[in-house]
C-alpha positions as CSV (number, residue, x, y, z in Angstrom):
1,M,-134.4,-128.1,-50.8
2,K,-133.4,-128.0,-47.2
3,K,-131.9,-131.2,-45.9
4,I,-133.6,-132.8,-42.9
5,K,-131.5,-134.6,-40.4
6,Y,-132.6,-137.4,-38.1
7,F,-131.2,-139.1,-35.0
8,Y,-131.9,-142.4,-33.3
9,N,-133.5,-142.0,-29.9
10,T,-132.4,-144.9,-27.6
11,H,-135.2,-144.3,-25.2
12,T,-138.0,-144.6,-27.7
13,L,-136.1,-146.8,-30.0
14,R,-137.2,-144.7,-33.0
15,Y,-135.6,-142.3,-35.5
16,E,-136.7,-138.8,-34.7
17,K,-136.3,-135.5,-36.6
18,L,-133.3,-133.4,-35.3
19,V,-134.4,-129.9,-34.2
20,T,-131.7,-127.4,-33.2
21,P,-132.7,-125.0,-30.4
22,L,-132.8,-121.3,-31.1
23,R,-130.2,-120.7,-28.4
24,V,-127.7,-122.9,-30.0
25,K,-128.4,-121.3,-33.4
26,L,-127.8,-117.9,-31.9
27,L,-124.6,-119.0,-30.2
28,R,-123.3,-120.5,-33.5
29,V,-124.1,-117.2,-35.3
30,F,-122.3,-115.1,-32.6
31,G,-119.4,-117.5,-32.6
32,F,-119.1,-117.2,-36.4
33,I,-119.3,-113.4,-36.3
34,A,-116.7,-113.3,-33.4
35,A,-114.3,-115.6,-35.3
36,A,-114.7,-113.5,-38.4
37,L,-114.0,-110.3,-36.5
38,V,-110.9,-111.7,-34.8
39,T,-109.7,-113.0,-38.2
40,A,-110.3,-109.6,-39.8
41,V,-108.6,-107.8,-37.1
42,G,-105.6,-110.1,-37.3
43,I,-105.4,-109.7,-41.1
44,V,-105.7,-105.9,-40.8
45,A,-103.0,-105.8,-38.1
46,I,-100.7,-107.9,-40.2
47,A,-101.5,-105.8,-43.3
48,F,-100.8,-102.5,-41.5
49,Q,-97.6,-103.9,-40.1
50,Y,-96.1,-105.0,-43.4
51,I,-98.1,-103.0,-46.0
52,E,-98.2,-99.2,-45.9
53,S,-101.4,-97.3,-46.3
54,P,-101.7,-94.6,-49.0
55,K,-101.4,-92.0,-46.3
56,E,-98.4,-93.6,-44.8
57,K,-96.8,-93.9,-48.2
58,L,-97.4,-90.1,-48.7
59,L,-95.9,-89.3,-45.3
60,T,-93.0,-91.5,-45.9
61,Q,-92.3,-89.9,-49.2
62,Q,-92.6,-86.4,-47.6
63,N,-90.2,-87.4,-44.9
64,A,-87.7,-88.7,-47.4
65,D,-88.0,-85.4,-49.4
66,Y,-87.6,-83.4,-46.2
67,K,-84.5,-85.4,-45.2
68,R,-83.0,-84.9,-48.7
69,N,-83.7,-81.2,-48.6
70,Y,-82.4,-80.9,-45.1
71,D,-79.2,-82.7,-46.0
72,V,-78.7,-80.3,-49.0
73,L,-79.4,-77.3,-46.7
74,E,-77.0,-78.6,-44.1
75,R,-74.2,-79.1,-46.6
76,R,-74.9,-75.6,-48.0
77,L,-74.9,-74.1,-44.5
78,T,-71.6,-75.8,-43.8
79,E,-70.1,-74.4,-47.0
80,L,-71.4,-70.9,-46.2
81,E,-70.0,-71.1,-42.7
82,Q,-66.6,-72.2,-44.0
83,Q,-66.6,-69.4,-46.6
84,M,-67.6,-67.0,-43.8
85,D,-64.8,-68.2,-41.6
86,E,-62.3,-67.6,-44.5
87,L,-63.7,-64.1,-45.1
88,E,-63.4,-63.2,-41.4
89,K,-59.9,-64.6,-41.3
90,R,-58.8,-62.6,-44.4
91,D,-60.6,-59.5,-43.1
92,N,-58.6,-59.6,-39.8
93,D,-55.3,-61.1,-40.9
94,V,-54.9,-59.6,-44.4
95,Y,-57.0,-56.6,-45.3
96,R,-57.0,-54.8,-41.9
97,S,-53.3,-55.6,-41.5
98,I,-52.6,-53.7,-44.8
99,F,-54.3,-50.6,-43.4
100,E,-52.9,-51.1,-39.9
101,A,-56.4,-51.3,-38.5
102,D,-57.6,-53.2,-35.5
103,P,-59.3,-56.5,-36.2
104,V,-63.0,-56.9,-35.6
105,P,-63.3,-58.2,-32.1
106,D,-64.7,-61.7,-31.4
107,S,-67.4,-60.1,-29.3
108,A,-68.8,-58.5,-32.5
109,R,-69.0,-61.9,-34.2
110,V,-70.7,-65.1,-33.1
111,K,-68.3,-67.2,-31.2
112,A,-67.2,-70.5,-32.8
113,M,-67.8,-72.6,-29.7
114,E,-71.4,-71.6,-29.7
115,R,-71.8,-72.5,-33.4
116,N,-70.2,-75.9,-32.8
117,K,-72.5,-76.6,-29.9
118,E,-75.5,-75.8,-32.1
119,L,-74.2,-78.2,-34.8
120,A,-73.7,-81.0,-32.2
121,M,-77.2,-80.6,-30.9
122,I,-78.8,-81.0,-34.3
123,N,-78.2,-84.7,-34.5
124,T,-80.4,-85.3,-31.3
125,L,-83.3,-83.1,-32.3
126,S,-86.8,-83.9,-33.7
127,E,-87.9,-82.7,-37.1
128,N,-89.5,-79.5,-35.7
129,E,-86.5,-78.9,-33.5
130,L,-84.2,-79.5,-36.6
131,L,-86.2,-76.8,-38.5
132,T,-85.9,-74.5,-35.5
133,G,-82.2,-75.2,-35.2
134,M,-81.6,-74.5,-38.9
135,T,-83.5,-71.3,-38.6
136,A,-81.3,-70.3,-35.7
137,Q,-78.2,-71.1,-37.8
138,L,-79.5,-69.0,-40.7
139,N,-80.1,-66.1,-38.3
140,T,-76.6,-66.5,-37.0
141,L,-75.2,-66.6,-40.4
142,S,-77.2,-63.5,-41.4
143,K,-75.8,-61.6,-38.4
144,R,-72.2,-62.6,-39.3
145,L,-72.8,-61.5,-42.9
146,A,-74.1,-58.2,-41.6
147,Y,-71.0,-57.7,-39.5
148,Q,-68.8,-58.7,-42.4
149,Q,-70.6,-56.3,-44.7
150,K,-70.1,-53.5,-42.2
151,S,-66.4,-54.4,-41.9
152,Y,-66.0,-54.4,-45.7
153,G,-67.7,-51.0,-45.8
154,E,-65.1,-49.7,-43.3
155,L,-62.3,-51.3,-45.4
156,A,-63.7,-49.5,-48.5
157,Q,-63.4,-46.2,-46.7
158,M,-59.9,-47.2,-45.6
159,V,-59.0,-47.9,-49.2
160,K,-60.3,-44.4,-50.2
161,G,-58.4,-42.9,-47.3
162,K,-55.3,-44.8,-48.2
163,E,-55.4,-43.7,-51.8
164,K,-55.7,-40.1,-50.6
165,L,-52.8,-40.6,-48.2
166,L,-50.6,-42.1,-50.9
167,A,-51.4,-39.2,-53.2
168,A,-50.6,-36.8,-50.3
169,I,-47.1,-38.2,-49.5
170,P,-44.3,-36.4,-51.4
171,A,-42.9,-39.1,-53.8
172,I,-41.0,-37.5,-56.7
173,Q,-38.2,-35.0,-57.1
174,P,-39.3,-31.4,-57.5
175,V,-37.2,-30.9,-60.7
176,S,-36.3,-33.3,-63.5
177,N,-33.2,-35.1,-62.4
178,K,-32.8,-38.3,-64.6
179,D,-29.0,-38.2,-64.5
180,L,-28.9,-37.6,-60.7
181,D,-26.5,-34.8,-61.1
182,R,-28.5,-31.8,-59.8
183,I,-28.3,-32.3,-56.0
184,A,-25.8,-29.7,-54.8
185,S,-26.4,-29.9,-51.1
186,G,-28.2,-32.3,-48.8
187,F,-30.2,-32.2,-45.6
188,G,-28.4,-31.5,-42.3
189,Y,-25.6,-29.2,-41.1
190,R,-23.9,-27.5,-44.0
191,I,-21.6,-24.4,-44.5
192,D,-23.8,-21.3,-45.1
193,P,-22.7,-19.7,-48.4
194,V,-23.2,-16.2,-47.1
195,Y,-22.2,-16.4,-43.4
196,K,-19.5,-19.1,-43.9
197,I,-20.6,-20.8,-40.7
198,T,-22.1,-24.3,-40.1
199,K,-25.9,-24.0,-40.1
200,F,-28.7,-26.5,-40.3
201,H,-29.9,-26.9,-43.8
202,A,-33.5,-28.0,-43.7
203,G,-33.9,-29.3,-47.3
204,L,-32.2,-30.3,-50.5
205,D,-30.7,-27.9,-53.1
206,F,-31.3,-28.9,-56.8
207,T,-29.2,-27.0,-59.2
208,A,-30.8,-26.3,-62.6
209,P,-30.8,-23.5,-65.3
210,Q,-33.1,-20.6,-64.6
211,G,-36.5,-21.3,-65.9
212,T,-36.4,-25.0,-65.3
213,P,-39.9,-26.3,-64.3
214,I,-40.5,-27.1,-60.6
215,Y,-43.2,-29.8,-59.9
216,A,-45.5,-30.4,-57.0
217,T,-44.3,-33.6,-55.4
218,A,-47.7,-34.6,-54.1
219,D,-51.4,-33.6,-54.2
220,G,-52.3,-30.7,-51.9
221,R,-53.4,-27.1,-51.5
222,V,-51.1,-24.1,-51.9
223,T,-50.9,-22.1,-48.7
224,T,-48.1,-19.7,-49.6
225,A,-47.2,-18.4,-53.1
226,G,-44.9,-15.3,-53.1
227,N,-42.0,-13.6,-51.4
228,Q,-42.3,-13.0,-47.7
229,G,-38.8,-11.7,-47.1
230,N,-37.7,-14.8,-45.1
231,G,-34.8,-15.7,-47.4
232,Y,-36.6,-18.2,-49.6
233,G,-37.4,-15.5,-52.2
234,N,-40.3,-16.4,-54.4
235,H,-41.4,-19.6,-52.9
236,V,-44.4,-21.9,-52.7
237,V,-45.6,-23.9,-49.7
238,I,-48.1,-26.8,-50.3
239,N,-50.2,-28.4,-47.5
240,H,-50.8,-32.0,-48.5
241,G,-52.8,-33.1,-45.4
242,Y,-52.0,-36.0,-43.1
243,G,-49.3,-33.8,-41.5
244,Y,-47.2,-33.3,-44.7
245,E,-46.1,-30.0,-46.1
246,T,-43.5,-29.1,-48.8
247,L,-41.6,-25.9,-49.6
248,Y,-40.1,-24.9,-52.9
249,G,-37.7,-21.8,-52.7
250,H,-35.9,-19.2,-54.8
251,M,-38.2,-19.4,-57.8
252,Y,-37.7,-17.1,-60.8
253,R,-41.5,-17.1,-61.4
254,I,-44.4,-18.7,-59.5
255,K,-47.1,-20.3,-61.6
256,T,-49.6,-21.1,-58.9
257,R,-51.5,-19.0,-56.3
258,G,-52.5,-19.3,-52.7
259,G,-55.6,-21.6,-52.1
260,Q,-55.1,-23.4,-55.4
261,T,-55.4,-27.2,-55.4
262,V,-52.5,-28.9,-57.2
263,K,-51.7,-32.5,-58.3
264,R,-48.5,-34.4,-58.1
265,G,-46.3,-33.6,-61.1
266,E,-48.1,-30.3,-61.8
267,V,-45.8,-27.3,-62.6
268,I,-46.0,-24.8,-59.8
269,G,-43.1,-22.5,-60.7
270,Y,-39.7,-22.1,-62.3
271,V,-36.1,-22.3,-61.0
272,G,-34.5,-19.0,-60.1
273,S,-32.1,-17.3,-57.6
274,T,-34.4,-15.0,-55.6
275,G,-34.0,-14.4,-51.9
276,K,-30.9,-15.6,-50.0
277,S,-29.4,-17.6,-52.9
278,T,-25.9,-17.8,-54.5
279,G,-27.1,-19.3,-57.8
280,P,-30.1,-20.7,-59.7
281,H,-31.5,-23.7,-57.8
282,C,-34.6,-25.1,-56.1
283,H,-34.5,-25.3,-52.4
284,Y,-36.9,-28.2,-51.4
285,E,-38.1,-29.0,-48.0
286,V,-40.5,-31.7,-46.6
287,H,-42.2,-31.1,-43.3
288,K,-43.9,-33.8,-41.3
289,N,-46.2,-32.5,-38.4
290,G,-44.4,-29.2,-38.6
291,K,-40.8,-30.5,-38.4
292,P,-38.4,-30.7,-41.3
293,V,-37.5,-34.2,-42.4
294,D,-34.9,-35.4,-45.0
295,P,-36.5,-35.2,-48.4
296,I,-34.2,-37.8,-49.8
297,Y,-36.5,-40.5,-48.4
298,F,-39.5,-39.2,-50.4
299,F,-38.4,-40.0,-54.0
300,Y,-39.5,-43.6,-54.2
301,N,-41.9,-43.0,-57.2
302,D,-39.2,-42.1,-59.7
303,L,-36.1,-43.9,-58.5
304,S,-34.8,-47.4,-58.7
305,P,-33.0,-48.9,-55.7
306,E,-29.6,-48.3,-57.4
307,Q,-30.5,-44.7,-58.2
308,F,-31.7,-44.0,-54.7
309,D,-28.5,-45.4,-53.2
310,R,-26.4,-43.1,-55.5
311,L,-28.6,-40.1,-54.7
312,L,-28.3,-40.9,-51.0
313,K,-24.5,-40.7,-51.2
314,L,-24.6,-37.5,-53.2
315,A,-26.9,-35.8,-50.6
316,A,-24.7,-37.0,-47.7
317,A,-21.7,-35.1,-49.0
318,G,-20.7,-32.4,-46.5
319,N,-20.5,-29.5,-49.0
320,Q,-21.6,-25.9,-48.9
321,S,-25.3,-25.2,-49.5
322,L,-26.6,-22.7,-52.1
323,D,-28.7,-20.7,-49.6
């Protein structure tokens, strides 16, 4: 039951029924609604300030995940760049030095100063800019890897070329000489056994019984195999490439033929005394770019340092040659 209110009217000196005007009622309703709205807005503002919405929680979690992933990627990028720096350093300072090749110029690689600037800028960038910066770093790293891959491809070719070069350099004695007692005459001016005058002797004379095997001292292709009436008798000339050529003279019998490819250590003939010779021996010459050089320096594959020193002294003796 609705409660009725009364008030005492001092003018009429009577209790009269209290009637609230409609305008007042409306004002009260509006005031209540306004207060409720203000209170609600305040509560919501406070709630949003201290309590995250589900969407904000999701975004916060995503941001945390992105940051963790970015930190992992950044560490990995740093490790890759350090490894790349080491590979480039070894490429220039070690591998290319072995093959006496020019280092890859800095212009072909991405300069370190530019990379450092990129890294310094990252700390001041937004998330989108960070992703863009990291993409640029990855592109830079890809370019460096491409250059390094190309460089290692060139090094692989150098290795193959170096192997061929090493196989083409005369490196053993043309006859078996374990006791180092077969060198009869060395390289240089010697007394000619026929004309008895001092003449230039362009090789080494190895004494050995007739029929002793003569070996190719390096890989190559036979360019001469026969007697051309030039004093060498039955002789073989091998072109090894890279400017190297060897000659084996005064053979009893030739075992190879012109145009044949031979390997180091392969028998190419047998010791004899054909041509201008005073006894069975192998006259051995080494030519570099068409000029005779001392063969004594091309026996490093089958001699110890002590043996080489002894052989050097034997070859230096100023005795008479055998051809």
